[in-house]
C-alpha positions as CSV (number, residue, x, y, z in Angstrom):
1,M,128.4,151.6,88.4
2,S,126.5,153.9,86.1
3,T,122.8,153.9,85.3
4,S,123.5,152.0,82.1
5,A,122.3,148.4,82.0
6,F,124.8,145.6,82.7
7,W,125.0,141.9,83.2
8,L,126.3,141.1,86.6
9,T,127.5,137.9,88.3
10,A,128.8,136.7,91.6
11,R,132.5,136.8,91.6
12,D,132.8,133.8,94.0
13,F,130.5,131.5,91.9
14,N,132.7,128.5,91.5
15,D,132.8,125.2,89.6
16,T,130.9,123.3,92.3
17,D,128.2,125.9,92.2
18,R,127.9,125.5,88.5
19,Q,127.0,121.8,88.8
20,Q,123.8,122.3,90.8
21,P,120.9,124.7,91.2
22,R,121.9,127.7,93.1
23,L,120.1,130.8,94.6
24,V,122.2,134.0,94.5
25,Y,121.2,137.2,96.3
26,Y,122.0,140.7,94.8
27,R,121.6,143.7,97.2
28,H,121.8,147.4,96.4
29,S,121.1,150.4,98.7
30,I,119.8,153.7,97.4
31,Y,119.0,156.8,99.4
32,M,116.0,158.9,98.4
33,E,115.6,162.5,99.7
34,S,112.4,162.9,97.8
35,L,110.2,160.4,96.3
36,P,109.8,160.2,92.5
37,A,106.5,159.8,90.7
38,S,108.1,156.8,88.8
39,F,111.3,154.9,89.1
40,P,111.5,152.3,86.3
41,I,114.4,149.9,86.0
42,V,115.3,147.3,83.4
43,I,115.9,143.8,84.7
44,S,116.4,140.2,83.6
45,A,118.2,137.1,84.8
46,V,119.6,133.7,84.1
47,C,117.4,131.8,84.8
48,R,114.8,133.4,87.0
49,Y,114.6,136.4,89.3
50,K,112.5,137.8,92.1
51,L,112.8,141.6,92.7
52,F,112.0,143.1,96.1
53,V,112.1,146.7,97.3
54,N,112.3,147.1,101.1
55,G,111.1,143.5,101.5
56,K,108.1,143.8,99.2
57,L,107.9,141.6,96.1
58,V,107.7,143.9,93.0
59,S,108.1,141.6,90.1
60,F,109.4,138.2,89.0
61,G,110.5,136.8,85.7
62,P,111.8,137.0,83.1
63,S,109.1,135.4,80.9
64,K,110.5,132.2,79.5
65,G,112.9,132.4,76.5
66,D,115.5,130.1,75.0
67,D,118.9,130.2,73.4
68,K,117.5,132.4,70.6
69,V,115.3,134.9,72.5
70,W,115.7,136.4,76.0
71,F,113.3,138.8,77.6
72,T,113.7,141.8,79.9
73,D,111.2,143.5,82.3
74,E,110.7,147.1,83.2
75,P,109.0,147.3,86.6
76,D,108.3,150.6,88.4
77,L,109.9,150.7,91.9
78,A,108.2,154.0,92.9
79,P,105.2,152.6,94.8
80,C,107.6,150.7,97.2
81,L,110.1,153.5,97.8
82,V,110.4,155.5,101.1
83,S,112.2,158.6,102.1
84,G,115.7,157.6,103.3
85,E,117.4,154.3,102.6
86,N,115.9,151.8,100.3
87,I,117.0,148.3,99.6
88,I,116.7,146.8,96.1
89,A,117.0,143.1,96.6
90,V,117.0,140.4,93.9
91,Q,117.1,136.7,94.1
92,V,118.4,134.8,91.1
93,L,117.8,131.1,90.6
94,H,120.4,129.5,88.3
95,Y,120.4,126.0,87.0
96,P,123.4,124.0,85.8
97,D,124.1,123.1,82.2
98,S,123.1,119.5,82.8
99,T,119.5,119.0,81.7
100,S,119.1,116.3,84.3
101,A,119.8,118.6,87.2
102,G,117.4,121.5,86.6
103,N,114.1,122.8,85.3
104,H,113.4,121.5,81.8
105,S,111.7,124.7,80.6
106,M,114.5,127.1,81.8
107,F,117.3,127.7,79.4
108,R,120.6,128.6,81.1
109,F,124.1,129.8,80.7
110,P,127.2,129.3,82.8
111,E,126.8,132.2,85.2
112,P,123.9,133.2,87.6
113,C,123.6,136.5,85.7
114,L,121.5,139.5,86.7
115,Y,120.8,142.2,84.0
116,I,119.9,145.5,85.6
117,G,119.7,149.1,84.4
118,G,118.6,152.3,86.1
119,L,120.6,152.0,89.3
120,S,124.0,153.4,90.2
121,G,126.3,152.4,92.9
122,I,127.6,149.1,94.4
123,I,125.6,145.9,94.2
124,R,126.8,143.1,96.5
125,T,126.1,139.4,96.2
126,H,125.7,136.3,98.4
127,I,125.5,132.7,97.2
128,C,123.0,130.6,99.3
129,R,124.8,127.3,99.5
130,D,122.6,126.1,102.3
131,I,119.6,126.0,100.1
132,Q,119.3,122.9,97.9
133,F,116.9,122.5,95.1
134,I,115.5,118.9,94.9
135,Q,114.8,116.5,92.1
136,E,111.1,115.7,92.6
137,E,111.2,112.2,91.3
138,A,113.9,109.7,90.6
139,G,113.0,109.5,86.9
140,F,111.2,112.2,85.0
141,A,111.7,115.4,87.0
142,P,111.1,118.5,84.9
143,L,110.6,121.1,87.8
144,W,113.5,121.1,90.3
145,I,111.8,123.9,92.3
146,H,111.4,122.3,95.7
147,E,113.8,123.2,98.5
148,H,115.7,121.7,101.4
149,V,117.1,124.5,103.5
150,A,119.7,124.0,106.2
151,G,119.8,125.8,109.5
152,G,121.3,129.2,109.7
153,H,120.1,130.4,106.3
154,L,119.7,134.1,105.9
155,S,116.3,135.5,106.9
156,S,114.5,138.3,105.0
157,A,116.6,140.8,107.0
158,W,119.0,141.2,104.1
159,M,116.1,142.7,102.0
160,M,115.7,145.6,104.6
161,P,117.6,148.7,105.5
162,G,120.1,148.2,108.4
163,Y,121.4,144.9,107.4
164,N,125.2,144.7,107.4
165,D,126.3,143.3,104.0
166,S,130.0,144.4,104.2
167,A,131.1,140.8,104.0
168,W,129.3,140.3,100.7
169,P,131.6,140.5,97.7
170,E,130.8,143.2,95.2
171,A,129.1,141.9,92.0
172,C,131.3,142.0,88.9
173,I,130.3,143.3,85.5
174,M,130.4,140.7,82.7
175,E,132.0,141.8,79.5
176,N,129.6,141.8,76.6
177,S,132.2,140.2,74.4
178,G,132.0,137.1,76.4
179,M,128.3,136.8,76.6
180,P,126.2,134.5,74.4
181,K,124.7,136.4,71.5
182,V,121.1,136.1,72.8
183,L,122.1,137.8,76.1
184,K,123.9,140.8,74.5
185,P,122.1,143.9,75.5
186,E,121.3,144.8,71.9
187,C,119.6,141.4,71.4
188,L,117.4,141.4,74.5
189,I,113.7,141.8,73.9
190,P,111.2,143.7,76.1
191,R,108.5,141.5,77.7
192,T,105.7,140.7,75.3
193,I,103.1,139.7,77.8
194,P,101.7,141.4,80.9
195,F,103.1,140.8,84.4
196,M,101.4,137.9,86.3
197,E,98.6,138.9,88.7
198,R,99.0,138.5,92.4
199,I,96.2,138.0,94.9
200,Q,96.8,137.7,98.7
201,H,95.4,134.9,100.8
202,T,96.0,133.6,104.3
203,F,95.4,130.3,106.1
204,A,93.7,130.2,109.5
205,L,96.2,128.2,111.6
206,P,94.9,125.4,113.9
207,C,97.7,126.2,116.4
208,S,100.7,128.4,116.7
209,E,102.6,127.4,119.8
210,F,104.7,124.2,119.7
211,A,106.6,122.9,122.7
212,A,110.2,121.8,122.7
213,G,110.9,118.2,121.8
214,S,107.5,117.6,120.1
215,T,106.1,116.6,116.7
216,H,102.9,118.1,115.2
217,T,101.2,117.5,111.9
218,F,98.2,119.4,110.5
219,V,96.6,120.0,107.1
220,L,95.6,123.3,105.5
221,D,92.9,123.4,102.8
222,A,92.9,126.2,100.3
223,G,89.5,125.2,99.2
224,E,90.5,124.9,95.5
225,E,93.6,124.0,93.4
226,M,95.9,127.0,93.8
227,C,99.2,128.3,92.3
228,A,100.8,130.6,94.8
229,F,103.9,131.9,96.4
230,M,104.2,130.7,100.0
231,R,105.2,132.8,103.0
232,L,105.7,131.5,106.5
233,S,106.5,133.7,109.5
234,F,107.8,132.3,112.8
235,S,110.0,132.9,115.7
236,G,112.3,130.9,118.1
237,G,112.6,127.1,117.9
238,K,116.2,126.9,116.9
239,G,116.9,123.6,115.2
240,S,113.2,122.8,114.6
241,T,112.4,121.4,111.1
242,V,109.3,122.2,109.2
243,Q,108.0,120.2,106.2
244,L,105.5,121.5,103.8
245,L,104.0,118.7,101.7
246,Y,101.9,120.1,98.7
247,S,99.2,117.9,97.4
248,E,96.4,118.1,94.9
249,C,94.1,115.6,96.6
250,Y,93.7,112.7,98.9
251,T,94.4,109.2,97.4
252,H,93.7,105.7,98.7
253,D,96.4,103.1,98.0
254,G,97.6,105.4,95.2
255,K,94.1,105.5,93.6
256,K,91.9,108.5,93.2
257,G,88.2,108.6,94.1
258,N,86.8,111.2,96.4
259,R,89.5,113.8,96.5
260,L,88.4,115.0,99.9
261,D,88.3,111.7,101.7
262,A,90.7,112.4,104.5
263,L,89.3,109.5,106.5
264,H,90.4,106.7,104.1
265,G,92.9,108.6,102.0
266,E,96.3,110.2,102.4
267,L,98.1,113.1,101.0
268,A,101.1,112.6,98.7
269,G,103.2,115.0,96.8
270,Y,106.4,117.1,96.7
271,S,107.8,118.9,99.8
272,D,109.9,121.8,101.0
273,V,111.8,121.2,104.2
274,F,113.6,123.9,106.2
275,T,115.5,124.1,109.5
276,V,114.7,127.0,111.8
277,S,117.6,129.4,112.7
278,G,116.0,130.5,115.9
279,S,115.9,134.3,115.5
280,E,113.3,136.5,117.1
281,S,111.4,136.8,113.8
282,D,112.0,135.0,110.6
283,L,110.4,134.2,107.3
284,Y,110.6,131.3,104.9
285,C,109.5,132.0,101.3
286,P,110.2,129.3,98.8
287,F,111.6,130.9,95.6
288,W,109.0,129.7,93.0
289,F,105.2,129.3,93.2
290,R,103.8,126.1,94.5
291,T,100.7,124.2,93.3
292,F,98.4,122.7,95.9
293,R,94.9,122.2,97.2
294,F,96.1,120.9,100.5
295,I,99.3,121.5,102.4
296,Q,100.4,119.0,105.1
297,V,102.5,120.8,107.7
298,T,104.8,118.7,109.9
299,I,106.8,120.5,112.6
300,Q,109.4,118.7,114.7
301,T,110.8,121.0,117.4
302,A,114.2,120.6,119.0
303,D,115.3,122.0,122.4
304,E,113.3,125.3,122.2
305,P,109.7,126.0,121.7
306,F,108.6,127.2,118.3
307,R,106.0,129.8,117.3
308,L,104.4,129.8,113.9
309,T,102.9,133.3,113.4
310,G,101.4,133.0,109.9
311,I,101.2,131.1,106.7
312,D,100.2,133.3,103.8
313,Y,100.1,132.6,100.1
314,E,100.0,134.9,97.0
315,E,98.0,133.5,94.2
316,T,99.6,134.0,90.8
317,G,99.0,133.5,87.1
318,Y,98.3,135.2,83.8
319,P,95.9,138.1,84.3
320,L,93.1,136.6,82.3
321,K,90.0,138.8,81.9
322,A,87.2,136.4,81.3
323,L,84.4,138.4,79.8
324,T,82.2,135.7,78.3
325,Q,79.2,134.6,80.4
326,V,76.7,131.8,79.6
327,K,73.6,130.5,81.4
328,T,71.7,127.4,80.4
329,S,68.8,125.2,81.5
330,D,71.3,122.7,83.0
331,P,72.7,124.0,86.3
332,S,75.4,121.3,86.3
333,L,77.1,123.2,83.4
334,E,77.7,126.2,85.7
335,R,79.8,124.0,88.0
336,I,81.7,122.5,85.1
337,W,82.3,126.1,83.8
338,D,83.6,127.0,87.2
339,I,86.2,124.2,87.5
340,S,87.1,124.7,83.9
341,M,87.8,128.4,84.2
342,R,89.9,127.7,87.3
343,T,91.8,125.1,85.4
344,L,92.6,127.5,82.5
345,R,93.8,130.1,84.9
346,R,96.0,127.7,86.7
347,C,97.5,126.6,83.4
348,M,98.3,130.1,82.2
349,H,101.6,131.7,83.4
350,D,104.4,133.2,81.3
351,T,103.6,130.3,79.0
352,Y,100.6,128.0,78.8
353,V,101.4,124.8,80.8
354,D,100.1,121.3,80.6
355,C,99.9,120.9,84.4
356,P,101.1,123.4,87.0
357,Y,101.9,120.7,89.6
358,Y,104.1,118.1,87.8
359,E,105.7,119.7,84.7
360,Q,104.8,123.3,83.9
361,L,105.7,122.6,80.3
362,Q,104.0,124.1,77.3
363,Y,102.8,121.2,75.0
364,V,101.5,121.9,71.5
365,M,98.3,119.8,71.7
366,D,97.4,121.1,75.1
367,T,98.2,124.7,74.1
368,R,96.1,124.6,71.0
369,A,93.1,123.8,73.1
370,E,94.0,126.3,75.9
371,I,94.4,129.1,73.3
372,L,90.9,128.4,71.8
373,Y,89.4,128.5,75.3
374,T,91.2,131.8,76.0
375,Y,89.8,133.3,72.8
376,A,86.3,132.1,73.6
377,V,86.2,133.7,77.0
378,S,88.4,136.8,76.6
379,A,89.5,137.3,72.9
380,D,93.0,137.9,74.4
381,D,95.8,136.6,72.1
382,R,98.9,137.9,73.8
383,L,100.0,134.7,75.4
384,A,98.9,132.8,72.3
385,R,101.2,134.9,70.1
386,K,104.1,134.1,72.4
387,A,103.3,130.4,72.3
388,M,103.2,130.3,68.5
389,D,106.6,132.1,68.4
390,D,108.0,129.7,71.1
391,F,107.0,126.6,69.1
392,A,108.3,128.0,65.8
393,R,111.7,128.4,67.4
394,S,111.7,124.8,68.5
395,Q,111.6,123.4,64.9
396,R,114.2,120.7,64.3
397,P,116.1,120.2,61.0
398,D,113.7,117.4,60.1
399,G,110.8,119.8,60.3
400,L,109.1,118.5,63.4
401,L,108.5,120.8,66.4
402,N,109.4,119.9,69.9
403,A,106.2,118.6,71.5
404,S,106.8,120.9,74.5
405,Y,108.7,124.2,74.4
406,P,110.6,126.1,75.8
407,N,112.4,122.9,76.8
408,V,116.1,122.1,77.1
409,T,115.4,118.5,76.4
410,E,114.3,116.7,73.2
411,N,110.6,115.8,73.4
412,V,109.1,114.9,70.0
413,I,105.6,113.7,69.3
414,P,105.2,113.8,65.5
415,G,101.5,114.4,65.4
416,F,101.8,117.4,67.7
417,S,103.3,119.4,64.8
418,M,99.9,119.2,63.1
419,Y,98.2,120.7,66.2
420,Y,100.5,123.7,65.6
421,I,98.9,124.3,62.2
422,L,95.5,124.2,63.9
423,M,96.8,126.8,66.4
424,V,97.9,129.2,63.6
425,H,94.6,128.6,61.7
426,D,92.6,129.4,64.9
427,H,94.4,132.7,65.1
428,M,93.7,133.5,61.5
429,M,89.9,132.9,62.1
430,Y,89.7,135.0,65.2
431,F,92.1,137.8,64.4
432,G,92.9,137.7,60.7
433,D,96.5,138.7,61.1
434,R,98.0,138.2,57.6
435,A,101.6,139.0,58.7
436,L,101.4,136.4,61.5
437,V,100.2,133.7,59.1
438,Q,102.9,134.6,56.5
439,R,105.6,134.4,59.3
440,Y,104.7,130.9,60.3
441,L,103.8,129.4,56.9
442,P,107.5,128.4,56.3
443,V,107.5,126.6,59.7
444,I,104.2,124.8,58.7
445,D,105.6,123.8,55.3
446,R,108.7,122.2,56.8
447,S,106.5,120.3,59.3
448,L,104.3,119.0,56.5
449,S,107.4,118.0,54.5
450,F,108.5,115.7,57.3
451,F,105.3,113.7,56.9
452,D,105.5,113.8,53.1
453,R,109.0,112.4,53.2
454,N,107.8,109.5,55.5
455,L,104.9,108.2,53.4
456,T,104.8,104.4,52.7
457,P,104.4,103.0,49.2
458,E,100.7,102.8,50.1
459,G,100.6,106.6,50.5
460,L,100.1,106.5,54.3
461,V,102.3,108.1,57.0
462,G,104.8,105.4,58.0
463,S,105.9,104.3,61.5
464,V,107.3,107.7,62.6
465,G,107.1,107.0,66.3
466,G,106.3,104.4,68.9
467,I,106.0,103.8,72.7
468,N,107.4,106.6,74.9
469,G,111.0,105.8,75.8
470,E,111.3,102.9,73.4
471,A,111.2,104.7,70.1
472,P,113.0,107.8,68.9
473,F,109.7,109.7,68.9
474,W,106.5,109.1,70.8
475,S,103.3,108.4,69.0
476,F,101.0,109.7,71.7
477,I,97.3,110.1,70.7
478,D,95.2,109.8,73.9
479,W,95.1,108.3,77.4
480,T,92.5,105.8,76.4
481,D,92.3,102.9,78.9
482,A,93.1,100.2,76.3
483,W,96.2,102.3,75.2
484,L,97.8,102.8,78.6
485,P,100.1,99.8,78.2
486,T,101.4,101.5,75.0
487,T,101.7,104.9,76.6
488,G,98.8,106.5,74.7
489,M,99.6,105.0,71.3
490,P,97.0,102.7,69.6
491,P,98.4,99.2,69.9
492,A,98.3,98.9,66.1
493,G,101.5,100.9,66.2
494,L,103.3,97.8,67.5
495,A,102.9,96.2,64.1
496,G,103.2,99.2,61.8
497,P,101.9,102.6,61.0
498,I,99.0,104.1,62.9
499,T,96.1,105.6,61.0
500,M,95.8,108.6,63.4
501,E,99.1,110.0,62.2
502,S,97.9,109.9,58.6
503,L,94.6,111.6,59.7
504,L,96.5,114.3,61.6
505,Y,98.7,114.9,58.6
506,L,95.6,115.1,56.4
507,L,93.9,117.6,58.8
508,G,97.2,119.7,58.8
509,L,97.3,119.8,55.0
510,Q,93.6,121.0,54.9
511,K,94.1,123.8,57.4
512,A,97.5,124.7,55.9
513,A,95.8,125.1,52.5
514,E,93.3,127.6,54.0
515,L,96.2,129.5,55.6
516,A,98.0,129.7,52.2
517,A,94.9,130.8,50.5
518,F,94.4,133.5,53.1
519,T,97.8,134.9,52.1
520,D,96.9,134.7,48.4
521,D,99.3,131.8,47.8
522,A,97.0,129.8,45.5
523,E,99.8,127.6,44.2
524,T,100.8,126.4,47.7
525,A,97.2,125.9,48.7
526,A,96.5,123.8,45.6
527,R,99.7,121.7,46.3
528,Y,98.5,121.0,49.9
529,L,95.0,120.0,48.7
530,T,96.5,117.6,46.1
531,R,98.5,115.9,48.9
532,A,95.4,115.9,51.1
533,D,93.3,114.1,48.4
534,A,96.0,111.4,48.1
535,I,96.1,110.8,51.8
536,R,92.3,110.7,52.0
537,A,92.1,108.1,49.2
538,A,94.9,106.0,50.8
539,V,93.1,105.9,54.2
540,R,89.9,104.7,52.5
541,R,91.7,102.2,50.5
542,H,94.0,100.6,53.1
543,C,92.5,101.6,56.5
544,M,88.8,100.7,56.3
545,N,87.2,97.4,57.2
546,T,84.2,95.8,55.6
547,D,81.9,97.4,58.1
548,G,83.0,100.9,57.0
549,F,85.1,101.6,60.2
550,I,88.4,103.3,59.8
551,T,90.9,100.9,61.4
552,D,93.8,102.0,63.7
553,G,96.3,100.8,61.2
554,P,96.5,99.7,57.6
555,H,95.1,96.1,57.1
556,N,94.5,95.9,60.8
557,A,91.3,94.7,62.5
558,Q,91.5,97.1,65.5
559,Y,89.5,100.4,65.5
560,S,88.7,103.2,67.9
561,Q,86.4,106.1,68.3
562,H,89.3,108.4,67.5
563,C,89.8,107.4,63.9
564,Q,86.0,107.8,63.2
565,V,86.2,111.3,64.8
566,F,89.2,112.4,62.7
567,G,87.9,110.5,59.7
568,T,84.7,112.7,59.9
569,L,86.6,115.9,60.6
570,T,88.8,115.4,57.5
571,G,86.1,114.2,55.1
572,V,87.6,110.7,54.8
573,L,84.1,109.7,55.9
574,T,81.1,111.4,54.5
575,K,78.9,113.1,57.0
576,E,76.4,110.2,56.9
577,E,79.2,107.6,57.2
578,G,80.7,109.6,60.1
579,R,77.3,109.9,61.7
580,Q,76.7,106.1,61.6
581,R,80.2,105.2,62.8
582,L,80.1,107.7,65.7
583,I,76.7,106.4,66.8
584,E,78.1,102.9,66.9
585,T,81.2,103.9,68.9
586,I,78.9,105.8,71.4
587,R,76.7,102.8,71.9
588,D,79.5,100.2,72.1
589,K,81.7,101.3,74.9
590,S,84.1,98.4,74.3
591,I,85.4,100.4,71.4
592,P,88.3,102.6,72.7
593,Q,86.8,105.9,73.6
594,C,88.0,109.5,73.4
595,T,89.1,110.6,76.8
596,V,89.3,114.2,78.3
597,A,92.2,115.1,75.9
598,M,90.2,114.2,72.8
599,C,86.7,115.1,73.7
600,F,87.1,118.5,72.1
601,Y,87.6,116.8,68.7
602,L,84.8,114.3,69.4
603,F,82.4,117.2,70.2
604,R,83.4,118.8,66.9
605,A,82.6,115.7,65.0
606,L,79.3,115.3,66.8
607,E,78.5,118.9,66.0
608,M,79.3,118.4,62.3
609,T,77.1,115.3,62.0
610,G,74.1,116.7,63.9
611,L,74.7,114.5,66.9
612,Y,75.4,117.2,69.5
613,E,72.9,115.9,72.0
614,Y,75.3,113.0,72.6
615,T,77.8,115.4,74.2
616,D,75.7,115.4,77.3
617,Q,76.6,111.8,78.2
618,Y,80.3,112.6,77.8
619,L,79.9,115.6,80.0
620,N,79.2,113.1,82.8
621,I,83.0,112.7,82.9
622,W,83.1,116.3,84.3
623,R,80.1,115.8,86.5
624,R,82.0,112.9,88.1
625,M,84.9,115.2,88.6
626,I,82.7,117.5,90.6
627,D,81.1,114.6,92.5
628,N,84.6,113.5,93.5
629,G,85.5,116.9,94.9
630,C,87.7,118.2,92.0
631,T,88.1,121.9,91.7
632,T,89.9,121.7,88.4
633,T,89.6,119.4,85.4
634,I,91.8,116.2,85.6
635,E,94.1,114.9,82.9
636,S,92.1,111.7,82.3
637,E,89.9,109.3,84.3
638,G,92.0,106.3,83.4
639,Y,95.4,108.1,83.7
640,S,94.6,110.6,86.4
641,R,98.1,111.8,87.4
642,S,97.3,115.5,87.0
643,E,94.4,117.0,88.8
644,C,94.7,120.2,86.7
645,H,95.0,119.8,82.9
646,A,93.5,122.6,80.8
647,W,92.8,120.4,77.7
648,G,89.8,119.4,79.8
649,A,88.5,123.0,80.1
650,L,86.5,122.5,76.9
651,I,83.2,123.7,78.3
652,L,84.7,127.2,78.0
653,Y,84.5,126.7,74.2
654,E,81.4,124.6,74.1
655,L,79.0,127.0,75.8
656,P,79.8,130.2,73.9
657,S,80.9,128.7,70.5
658,A,78.7,125.6,70.1
659,V,75.7,125.9,72.4
660,L,75.2,129.7,71.8
661,G,76.9,129.0,68.5
662,V,79.0,132.2,68.2
663,H,82.2,131.7,66.2
664,P,84.0,133.3,63.3
665,G,82.4,132.8,59.9
666,A,85.5,134.1,58.1
667,P,89.1,135.1,59.0
668,G,89.4,137.8,61.5
669,Y,85.8,137.5,62.6
670,S,85.0,139.6,59.5
671,T,81.7,137.7,59.5
672,I,80.1,136.3,62.7
673,E,78.3,133.0,62.5
674,V,75.7,132.2,65.0
675,C,74.7,128.5,64.8
676,P,73.3,127.3,68.2
677,N,73.4,123.6,69.1
678,P,70.7,123.0,71.7
679,G,71.6,119.3,72.4
680,V,69.5,118.3,75.3
681,L,69.1,121.9,76.6
682,R,65.9,123.9,76.6
683,Y,67.3,127.4,76.7
684,A,70.6,129.2,76.8
685,S,71.7,132.9,76.9
686,G,74.9,134.8,77.3
687,S,77.4,137.4,76.1
688,V,80.3,136.1,74.0
689,R,83.4,138.2,73.8
690,T,84.9,138.5,70.3
691,P,87.9,140.5,69.1
692,N,85.4,143.1,67.8
693,G,83.3,143.3,70.9
694,P,80.5,141.3,72.7
695,V,77.7,139.4,71.0
696,Q,74.6,138.7,73.1
697,V,72.6,135.6,72.2
698,A,69.5,134.1,73.8
699,W,67.6,131.1,72.5
700,T,64.7,129.0,73.6
701,L,63.6,125.6,72.3
702,T,59.9,125.8,71.6
703,E,57.3,123.5,70.0
704,N,57.8,125.5,66.7
705,G,61.6,125.2,66.8
706,L,64.4,127.4,68.0
707,K,63.6,131.0,68.9
708,I,66.8,133.1,68.7
709,H,67.4,136.7,69.9
710,I,70.8,138.4,69.1
711,D,72.1,141.7,70.2
712,G,75.2,143.7,69.8
713,D,76.4,147.1,68.5
714,P,75.2,147.9,65.0
715,D,78.5,147.1,63.3
716,I,78.5,143.6,64.9
717,K,74.9,143.0,64.0
718,R,75.5,143.8,60.4
719,R,78.1,141.0,60.2
720,I,76.1,138.2,61.8
721,S,74.7,135.3,59.9
722,I,72.3,132.9,61.6
723,K,72.3,129.2,60.9
724,T,70.6,126.3,62.5
725,A,72.4,123.1,63.4
């Protein structure tokens, strides 16, 4: 084989293999008389690969694509090469065509293809039929990454020189004419985001020697929620089984309280199980990273003693460089910042993800918030750009976006298409990239057209969704306790349209008008604003009760905090009306409240109406997380499935952008607005990273008002305008 790039496959991959997840090994030997300064190769795979040189992990990928876009990587092998024989080893995980038997975020094609360039010579393959990938749950199982490994599986010896691979078939080159268009070499796209970071850790083992015919269970504590590749080393113990149960926390009768309560609680979660082959030295490294705080290890030995020599883990995630720092008079906010920063990191990989433990899916609503938090702490938009492109490719013929993408399954939440508009608008304000906005305006227009086509005679958005699993689309709004029986949809949706979908459409129109105006398309901007005026009037006419509350549905007596929040943000309510309605919902907790997912929008409404001091009582949600031993922010208090959900990392935005008050005053941060919101704080200071450099702000609340000091380079200081809340 020449040094050109080829798609390869395993020639003995059969129809049975195609019907289930399979791990395929590719092995290549190369002899080096002298060591090069660099040795780059090009690599990709269907669906995922891990690349090793002489047993050392070099890279993994590719970054997630779909049936329209596929990515390649170009790692440098030189740091791992040695004089003499070197082994280039690649593991490729392939999922079957069936969407019910594989990872939902991984697009796939019929063959377990490896794309590789920069090597010459024979590459051999082995299909690991004794490694099974397991469906995590009987129902919704989007991961399919956990493994059951039978005895006699190959150890890591195949990755090292000296291993006899003569029985392995030679890989065969796939003809480009038979490849899907997206995989043709001329269509492949180089990676657009950096490689994920990797940080080494190790567990201290409570014991290492296990007698024959015995069972042992112990728990390892990482001290925090972790995303990491696992590595177990051991020897002897042929026929022994080892189970690794990964868990985020302790639960009691399925309920969550103190996450560390090992006395009254138990660990539950997903497991890897493997059987020991009994060689002198062996390794078990599950293919994909695992998410855990605790690992419960259960070892059942057979007729031989078993020795566990080490359990290591390699932390991984997007290489986020968090440069923003904030200090305040409330020390509890430092701890909230800490768990929030960890949450954002755990939810950033080759896409943003909703939760690293259960789904690893990139949802529009979650991602809009995660992107804003990323901008606020790092001004890094590389993963955000990929997300916007991902979601644009998910657009359906009716104009709606898939609620999560990349995703091989249909998953539509109509209102989430409006959060995409906010996502593009955020990028405009922070980075001012006119070409990017122009690229996505057609996507935005088609999404808005869906809602325009589905207006009722009253001028409201009609019943475009419903309960998850019972309607074609899911009208999720929030995990409010009162809405749990209707899967996060206001119960008003059982009788007709829900007002929140009209309010989301209205907000989308308003932000889309600003995007159009930014590209000098005054005609489109005016058209969107005309539609927005009509929706605003329809909501006031048909969705307000005699007390001035916006109701959850037209001519419906139910109302929630959410509609008052979005009514305020969209101008359906005047600032004074919004102020009064918000105060009443804060005082009367029987009114359905915004939960973790929606607190960002609640805080914006409180900021807009001069009620920012009330955010402090809602921050008690996060203080309770810390009191209960959480190291990341949870999905919701009422619906607390996920212990790590980055829509809850909003303190990363609040402290720099609201408390210190540093945010863009015009597109591209061409002007910088500093508008501090003290709330209940006495002082705050910090450095806020912007795309144009850092801004230092310090303020103190005195008897004479707010005393503010601002610093930065001369160009930044020239563009700052100071406002008071």
